[in-house]
A tleap script that builds the chain and sets N, CA, C and O, in Angstrom:
source leaprc.protein.ff14SB
mol = sequence {
  NMET LYS THR TYR LEU VAL GLU TYR LEU ILE
  PHE PHE ASN LEU ILE GLY PHE LEU SER MET
  TYR VAL ASP LYS THR ARG ALA ARG ASN LYS
  LYS TRP ARG ILE LYS GLU SER THR LEU LEU
  LEU ILE ALA ILE LEU GLY GLY SER LEU GLY
  SER TYR LEU GLY MET LYS VAL PHE ARG HIE
  LYS THR LYS HIE ASN LYS PHE VAL TYR GLY
  ILE PRO ILE ILE LEU ILE ILE GLN LEU VAL
  LEU ILE LYS SER VAL VAL GLY CTYR
}
set mol.1.N position { 15.091 -5.154 23.169 }
set mol.1.CA position { 13.699 -4.697 23.472 }
set mol.1.C position { 12.644 -5.799 23.181 }
set mol.1.O position { 11.671 -5.974 23.914 }
set mol.2.N position { 12.891 -6.514 22.091 }
set mol.2.CA position { 11.887 -7.484 21.668 }
set mol.2.C position { 11.701 -8.609 22.743 }
set mol.2.O position { 10.593 -9.077 23.004 }
set mol.3.N position { 12.894 -9.022 23.364 }
set mol.3.CA position { 12.849 -10.037 24.386 }
set mol.3.C position { 12.040 -9.526 25.576 }
set mol.3.O position { 11.230 -10.284 26.108 }
set mol.4.N position { 12.209 -8.327 26.005 }
set mol.4.CA position { 11.349 -7.852 27.099 }
set mol.4.C position { 9.924 -7.669 26.737 }
set mol.4.O position { 9.055 -7.901 27.578 }
set mol.5.N position { 9.641 -7.291 25.608 }
set mol.5.CA position { 8.233 -7.155 25.051 }
set mol.5.C position { 7.590 -8.538 25.092 }
set mol.5.O position { 6.476 -8.691 25.594 }
set mol.6.N position { 8.263 -9.515 24.582 }
set mol.6.CA position { 7.777 -11.009 24.610 }
set mol.6.C position { 7.463 -11.434 25.925 }
set mol.6.O position { 6.366 -11.922 26.196 }
set mol.7.N position { 8.420 -11.268 26.806 }
set mol.7.CA position { 8.244 -11.809 28.279 }
set mol.7.C position { 7.173 -10.964 28.893 }
set mol.7.O position { 6.383 -11.569 29.618 }
set mol.8.N position { 6.996 -9.668 28.736 }
set mol.8.CA position { 5.854 -8.902 29.293 }
set mol.8.C position { 4.613 -9.470 28.699 }
set mol.8.O position { 3.728 -9.763 29.503 }
set mol.9.N position { 4.408 -9.663 27.527 }
set mol.9.CA position { 3.240 -10.156 26.965 }
set mol.9.C position { 2.876 -11.496 27.317 }
set mol.9.O position { 1.685 -11.741 27.506 }
set mol.10.N position { 3.802 -12.465 27.441 }
set mol.10.CA position { 3.595 -13.736 27.983 }
set mol.10.C position { 3.068 -13.632 29.328 }
set mol.10.O position { 2.046 -14.249 29.628 }
set mol.11.N position { 3.721 -12.851 30.223 }
set mol.11.CA position { 3.284 -12.721 31.631 }
set mol.11.C position { 1.883 -12.297 31.667 }
set mol.11.O position { 1.080 -12.976 32.308 }
set mol.12.N position { 1.480 -11.172 31.002 }
set mol.12.CA position { 0.154 -10.591 31.127 }
set mol.12.C position { -0.886 -11.518 30.501 }
set mol.12.O position { -2.014 -11.603 30.985 }
set mol.13.N position { -0.526 -12.182 29.472 }
set mol.13.CA position { -1.511 -13.113 28.872 }
set mol.13.C position { -1.710 -14.348 29.703 }
set mol.13.O position { -2.821 -14.878 29.686 }
set mol.14.N position { -0.777 -14.839 30.404 }
set mol.14.CA position { -1.019 -15.854 31.402 }
set mol.14.C position { -1.896 -15.366 32.576 }
set mol.14.O position { -2.768 -16.085 33.064 }
set mol.15.N position { -1.640 -14.164 32.991 }
set mol.15.CA position { -2.454 -13.536 34.047 }
set mol.15.C position { -3.944 -13.407 33.536 }
set mol.15.O position { -4.913 -13.747 34.213 }
set mol.16.N position { -4.013 -12.885 32.283 }
set mol.16.CA position { -5.411 -12.797 31.727 }
set mol.16.C position { -6.139 -14.170 31.621 }
set mol.16.O position { -7.328 -14.256 31.928 }
set mol.17.N position { -5.440 -15.219 31.196 }
set mol.17.CA position { -6.103 -16.485 31.031 }
set mol.17.C position { -6.441 -17.047 32.346 }
set mol.17.O position { -7.542 -17.567 32.529 }
set mol.18.N position { -5.505 -16.966 33.321 }
set mol.18.CA position { -5.820 -17.542 34.649 }
set mol.18.C position { -6.834 -16.699 35.480 }
set mol.18.O position { -7.567 -17.222 36.320 }
set mol.19.N position { -6.836 -15.421 35.213 }
set mol.19.CA position { -7.837 -14.588 35.906 }
set mol.19.C position { -9.376 -15.010 35.354 }
set mol.19.O position { -10.340 -15.016 36.119 }
set mol.20.N position { -9.463 -15.305 34.162 }
set mol.20.CA position { -10.782 -15.849 33.681 }
set mol.20.C position { -11.112 -17.197 34.338 }
set mol.20.O position { -12.269 -17.436 34.683 }
set mol.21.N position { -10.184 -18.025 34.506 }
set mol.21.CA position { -10.375 -19.274 35.120 }
set mol.21.C position { -10.742 -19.094 36.604 }
set mol.21.O position { -11.687 -19.710 37.097 }
set mol.22.N position { -9.999 -18.260 37.288 }
set mol.22.CA position { -10.272 -18.029 38.821 }
set mol.22.C position { -11.610 -17.422 38.891 }
set mol.22.O position { -12.416 -17.924 39.675 }
set mol.23.N position { -11.979 -16.338 38.127 }
set mol.23.CA position { -13.310 -15.720 38.264 }
set mol.23.C position { -14.447 -16.611 37.973 }
set mol.23.O position { -15.471 -16.542 38.652 }
set mol.24.N position { -14.309 -17.519 36.910 }
set mol.24.CA position { -15.366 -18.457 36.617 }
set mol.24.C position { -15.431 -19.452 37.775 }
set mol.24.O position { -16.554 -19.740 38.189 }
set mol.25.N position { -14.469 -19.955 38.290 }
set mol.25.CA position { -14.428 -20.922 39.459 }
set mol.25.C position { -15.119 -20.276 40.618 }
set mol.25.O position { -15.938 -20.918 41.274 }
set mol.26.N position { -14.834 -19.071 40.891 }
set mol.26.CA position { -15.496 -18.306 42.044 }
set mol.26.C position { -16.902 -18.127 41.766 }
set mol.26.O position { -17.714 -18.250 42.683 }
set mol.27.N position { -17.290 -17.833 40.527 }
set mol.27.CA position { -18.656 -17.575 40.171 }
set mol.27.C position { -19.531 -18.949 40.430 }
set mol.27.O position { -20.653 -18.935 40.936 }
set mol.28.N position { -18.884 -20.062 40.028 }
set mol.28.CA position { -19.586 -21.270 40.271 }
set mol.28.C position { -19.831 -21.702 41.673 }
set mol.28.O position { -20.798 -22.374 42.031 }
set mol.29.N position { -18.824 -21.239 42.477 }
set mol.29.CA position { -18.846 -21.614 43.881 }
set mol.29.C position { -19.435 -20.440 44.754 }
set mol.29.O position { -19.377 -20.501 45.982 }
set mol.30.N position { -20.008 -19.363 44.091 }
set mol.30.CA position { -20.645 -18.265 44.698 }
set mol.30.C position { -19.687 -17.640 45.783 }
set mol.30.O position { -20.079 -17.392 46.923 }
set mol.31.N position { -18.544 -17.430 45.392 }
set mol.31.CA position { -17.449 -16.777 46.282 }
set mol.31.C position { -17.229 -15.404 45.740 }
set mol.31.O position { -17.840 -15.007 44.748 }
set mol.32.N position { -16.322 -14.648 46.415 }
set mol.32.CA position { -15.817 -13.287 46.018 }
set mol.32.C position { -15.270 -13.342 44.621 }
set mol.32.O position { -14.532 -14.272 44.294 }
set mol.33.N position { -15.589 -12.416 43.809 }
set mol.33.CA position { -15.224 -12.350 42.371 }
set mol.33.C position { -14.240 -11.270 42.027 }
set mol.33.O position { -14.061 -10.302 42.766 }
set mol.34.N position { -13.586 -11.457 40.857 }
set mol.34.CA position { -12.615 -10.471 40.339 }
set mol.34.C position { -13.487 -9.358 39.796 }
set mol.34.O position { -14.492 -9.690 39.166 }
set mol.35.N position { -13.220 -8.102 39.965 }
set mol.35.CA position { -13.974 -7.022 39.392 }
set mol.35.C position { -13.792 -7.091 38.012 }
set mol.35.O position { -12.731 -7.478 37.521 }
set mol.36.N position { -14.949 -6.673 37.221 }
set mol.36.CA position { -14.915 -6.612 35.762 }
set mol.36.C position { -13.821 -5.561 35.299 }
set mol.36.O position { -13.160 -5.725 34.274 }
set mol.37.N position { -13.695 -4.535 36.090 }
set mol.37.CA position { -12.767 -3.485 35.714 }
set mol.37.C position { -11.309 -4.065 35.795 }
set mol.37.O position { -10.465 -3.692 34.980 }
set mol.38.N position { -11.035 -4.910 36.705 }
set mol.38.CA position { -9.762 -5.652 36.926 }
set mol.38.C position { -9.475 -6.476 35.653 }
set mol.38.O position { -8.413 -6.392 35.038 }
set mol.39.N position { -10.499 -7.278 35.305 }
set mol.39.CA position { -10.318 -8.086 34.159 }
set mol.39.C position { -9.983 -7.403 32.851 }
set mol.39.O position { -9.210 -7.863 32.011 }
set mol.40.N position { -10.648 -6.246 32.762 }
set mol.40.CA position { -10.466 -5.401 31.586 }
set mol.40.C position { -9.111 -4.690 31.632 }
set mol.40.O position { -8.494 -4.460 30.593 }
set mol.41.N position { -8.661 -4.352 32.810 }
set mol.41.CA position { -7.393 -3.642 32.960 }
set mol.41.C position { -6.265 -4.638 32.535 }
set mol.41.O position { -5.289 -4.281 31.875 }
set mol.42.N position { -6.472 -5.878 32.953 }
set mol.42.CA position { -5.443 -6.856 32.588 }
set mol.42.C position { -5.234 -7.057 31.140 }
set mol.42.O position { -4.133 -7.200 30.608 }
set mol.43.N position { -6.517 -7.057 30.472 }
set mol.43.CA position { -6.474 -7.095 28.995 }
set mol.43.C position { -5.732 -5.892 28.401 }
set mol.43.O position { -4.882 -6.047 27.524 }
set mol.44.N position { -6.075 -4.661 28.903 }
set mol.44.CA position { -5.504 -3.416 28.444 }
set mol.44.C position { -3.943 -3.354 28.668 }
set mol.44.O position { -3.204 -2.693 27.937 }
set mol.45.N position { -3.533 -4.054 29.676 }
set mol.45.CA position { -2.083 -3.997 30.037 }
set mol.45.C position { -1.290 -4.985 29.187 }
set mol.45.O position { -0.064 -5.053 29.282 }
set mol.46.N position { -2.049 -5.809 28.295 }
set mol.46.CA position { -1.247 -6.559 27.394 }
set mol.46.C position { -1.772 -8.022 27.447 }
set mol.46.O position { -1.280 -8.853 26.683 }
set mol.47.N position { -2.710 -8.352 28.283 }
set mol.47.CA position { -3.273 -9.715 28.386 }
set mol.47.C position { -4.613 -9.948 27.582 }
set mol.47.O position { -5.469 -10.746 27.964 }
set mol.48.N position { -4.713 -9.249 26.533 }
set mol.48.CA position { -5.971 -9.400 25.782 }
set mol.48.C position { -6.190 -10.797 25.217 }
set mol.48.O position { -7.278 -11.371 25.274 }
set mol.49.N position { -5.024 -11.341 24.635 }
set mol.49.CA position { -5.129 -12.588 24.069 }
set mol.49.C position { -5.471 -13.675 24.927 }
set mol.49.O position { -6.312 -14.513 24.602 }
set mol.50.N position { -4.761 -13.700 26.169 }
set mol.50.CA position { -5.115 -14.603 27.182 }
set mol.50.C position { -6.441 -14.456 27.757 }
set mol.50.O position { -7.074 -15.454 28.101 }
set mol.51.N position { -6.911 -13.271 27.887 }
set mol.51.CA position { -8.193 -13.030 28.391 }
set mol.51.C position { -9.245 -13.486 27.460 }
set mol.51.O position { -10.271 -13.980 27.929 }
set mol.52.N position { -9.086 -13.367 26.176 }
set mol.52.CA position { -9.991 -13.821 25.102 }
set mol.52.C position { -9.963 -15.265 25.061 }
set mol.52.O position { -11.030 -15.866 24.938 }
set mol.53.N position { -8.846 -15.909 25.152 }
set mol.53.CA position { -8.781 -17.348 25.218 }
set mol.53.C position { -9.521 -17.975 26.387 }
set mol.53.O position { -10.247 -18.964 26.287 }
set mol.54.N position { -9.266 -17.301 27.514 }
set mol.54.CA position { -9.853 -17.680 28.814 }
set mol.54.C position { -11.423 -17.450 28.691 }
set mol.54.O position { -12.173 -18.216 29.296 }
set mol.55.N position { -11.862 -16.560 28.033 }
set mol.55.CA position { -13.323 -16.343 27.850 }
set mol.55.C position { -13.867 -17.603 27.073 }
set mol.55.O position { -14.845 -18.241 27.464 }
set mol.56.N position { -13.209 -17.879 26.037 }
set mol.56.CA position { -13.733 -18.995 25.131 }
set mol.56.C position { -13.523 -20.297 25.813 }
set mol.56.O position { -14.466 -21.088 25.790 }
set mol.57.N position { -12.392 -20.646 26.433 }
set mol.57.CA position { -12.139 -21.970 26.968 }
set mol.57.C position { -13.058 -22.219 28.184 }
set mol.57.O position { -13.581 -23.322 28.345 }
set mol.58.N position { -13.247 -21.235 29.005 }
set mol.58.CA position { -14.057 -21.385 30.211 }
set mol.58.C position { -15.416 -20.831 30.080 }
set mol.58.O position { -16.100 -20.766 31.102 }
set mol.59.N position { -15.920 -20.404 28.907 }
set mol.59.CA position { -17.172 -19.854 28.727 }
set mol.59.C position { -17.484 -18.845 29.667 }
set mol.59.O position { -18.538 -18.911 30.299 }
set mol.60.N position { -16.699 -17.936 29.826 }
set mol.60.CA position { -16.837 -16.881 30.967 }
set mol.60.C position { -16.981 -15.487 30.340 }
set mol.60.O position { -16.230 -15.122 29.435 }
set mol.61.N position { -17.929 -14.739 30.821 }
set mol.61.CA position { -18.152 -13.329 30.384 }
set mol.61.C position { -18.617 -13.324 28.904 }
set mol.61.O position { -18.341 -12.326 28.238 }
set mol.62.N position { -19.230 -14.244 28.385 }
set mol.62.CA position { -19.525 -14.396 26.986 }
set mol.62.C position { -20.874 -13.747 26.768 }
set mol.62.O position { -21.283 -13.617 25.615 }
set mol.63.N position { -21.557 -13.351 27.746 }
set mol.63.CA position { -22.798 -12.558 27.638 }
set mol.63.C position { -22.760 -11.152 27.898 }
set mol.63.O position { -23.771 -10.455 27.804 }
set mol.64.N position { -21.576 -10.679 28.240 }
set mol.64.CA position { -21.294 -9.279 28.492 }
set mol.64.C position { -20.651 -8.522 27.330 }
set mol.64.O position { -19.513 -8.813 26.963 }
set mol.65.N position { -21.326 -7.608 26.777 }
set mol.65.CA position { -20.934 -6.984 25.501 }
set mol.65.C position { -19.562 -6.345 25.702 }
set mol.65.O position { -18.709 -6.345 24.815 }
set mol.66.N position { -19.381 -5.782 26.951 }
set mol.66.CA position { -18.112 -5.129 27.067 }
set mol.66.C position { -16.830 -6.019 26.978 }
set mol.66.O position { -15.716 -5.566 26.717 }
set mol.67.N position { -17.095 -7.280 27.214 }
set mol.67.CA position { -16.040 -8.417 27.016 }
set mol.67.C position { -16.185 -8.982 25.646 }
set mol.67.O position { -15.171 -9.177 24.975 }
set mol.68.N position { -17.399 -9.266 25.168 }
set mol.68.CA position { -17.493 -9.944 23.747 }
set mol.68.C position { -16.962 -8.978 22.734 }
set mol.68.O position { -16.275 -9.430 21.818 }
set mol.69.N position { -17.193 -7.776 22.796 }
set mol.69.CA position { -16.624 -6.821 21.858 }
set mol.69.C position { -15.353 -6.081 22.240 }
set mol.69.O position { -14.495 -5.794 21.405 }
set mol.70.N position { -15.257 -5.772 23.575 }
set mol.70.CA position { -14.125 -5.022 24.108 }
set mol.70.C position { -12.856 -5.751 24.031 }
set mol.70.O position { -11.857 -5.205 23.563 }
set mol.71.N position { -12.843 -6.964 24.470 }
set mol.71.CA position { -11.532 -7.764 24.421 }
set mol.71.C position { -10.978 -7.978 23.006 }
set mol.71.O position { -9.772 -7.812 22.822 }
set mol.72.N position { -11.796 -8.340 21.978 }
set mol.72.CA position { -11.189 -8.370 20.677 }
set mol.72.C position { -10.812 -7.014 20.127 }
set mol.72.O position { -9.879 -6.954 19.327 }
set mol.73.N position { -11.437 -5.957 20.476 }
set mol.73.CA position { -11.101 -4.717 20.022 }
set mol.73.C position { -9.650 -4.241 20.553 }
set mol.73.O position { -8.783 -3.733 19.842 }
set mol.74.N position { -9.550 -4.509 21.968 }
set mol.74.CA position { -8.318 -4.265 22.574 }
set mol.74.C position { -7.243 -5.123 21.912 }
set mol.74.O position { -6.148 -4.612 21.678 }
set mol.75.N position { -7.489 -6.401 21.595 }
set mol.75.CA position { -6.502 -7.265 20.970 }
set mol.75.C position { -6.095 -6.744 19.622 }
set mol.75.O position { -4.911 -6.763 19.286 }
set mol.76.N position { -7.008 -6.295 18.865 }
set mol.76.CA position { -6.640 -5.728 17.524 }
set mol.76.C position { -5.739 -4.530 17.696 }
set mol.76.O position { -4.710 -4.401 17.032 }
set mol.77.N position { -6.146 -3.650 18.605 }
set mol.77.CA position { -5.332 -2.426 18.800 }
set mol.77.C position { -3.924 -2.716 19.225 }
set mol.77.O position { -2.970 -2.108 18.739 }
set mol.78.N position { -3.793 -3.728 20.213 }
set mol.78.CA position { -2.509 -4.245 20.599 }
set mol.78.C position { -1.637 -4.764 19.534 }
set mol.78.O position { -0.442 -4.477 19.450 }
set mol.79.N position { -2.307 -5.583 18.677 }
set mol.79.CA position { -1.520 -6.152 17.566 }
set mol.79.C position { -1.065 -5.124 16.593 }
set mol.79.O position { 0.028 -5.268 16.046 }
set mol.80.N position { -1.800 -4.125 16.341 }
set mol.80.CA position { -1.372 -2.995 15.424 }
set mol.80.C position { -0.272 -2.229 16.140 }
set mol.80.O position { 0.686 -1.824 15.481 }
set mol.81.N position { -0.345 -2.013 17.406 }
set mol.81.CA position { 0.668 -1.322 18.047 }
set mol.81.C position { 2.022 -2.113 18.061 }
set mol.81.O position { 3.087 -1.555 17.797 }
set mol.82.N position { 1.935 -3.352 18.361 }
set mol.82.CA position { 3.118 -4.237 18.411 }
set mol.82.C position { 3.738 -4.255 17.080 }
set mol.82.O position { 4.957 -4.141 16.952 }
set mol.83.N position { 2.852 -4.411 15.976 }
set mol.83.CA position { 3.460 -4.434 14.608 }
set mol.83.C position { 4.182 -3.181 14.319 }
set mol.83.O position { 5.278 -3.229 13.761 }
set mol.84.N position { 3.611 -2.006 14.680 }
set mol.84.CA position { 4.223 -0.719 14.394 }
set mol.84.C position { 5.543 -0.509 15.196 }
set mol.84.O position { 6.488 0.092 14.685 }
set mol.85.N position { 5.594 -1.023 16.481 }
set mol.85.CA position { 6.720 -0.826 17.318 }
set mol.85.C position { 7.856 -1.786 16.854 }
set mol.85.O position { 8.978 -1.380 16.555 }
set mol.86.N position { 7.494 -3.022 16.821 }
set mol.86.CA position { 8.527 -4.079 16.645 }
set mol.86.C position { 8.779 -4.292 15.098 }
set mol.86.O position { 9.860 -4.726 14.699 }
set mol.87.N position { 7.851 -4.003 14.329 }
set mol.87.CA position { 8.017 -4.112 12.955 }
set mol.87.C position { 7.768 -5.525 12.241 }
set mol.87.O position { 8.195 -5.787 11.117 }
set mol.88.N position { 7.041 -6.381 13.019 }
set mol.88.CA position { 6.732 -7.775 12.495 }
set mol.88.C position { 5.570 -7.537 11.420 }
set mol.88.O position { 5.092 -8.491 10.806 }
savepdb mol mol.pdb
quit
């Protein structure tokens, strides 16, 4: 089970990181953007660390409270859940 969980989290964190990059690039080029609800859903599904790192690295969504506070809260909740399920 731990192997699947690790693979799942790696996948969604890569998606979270890359989605922040793609959305930032599209914002700069004034093109179609990824919905905020989609970005938050990716974080909720397990990509919160990748989304948070993407926010910091690409300086994206750093003025939106639902991201500035929401993503870290989601990350903390996920870490607590992982700790309780896996036992780390």
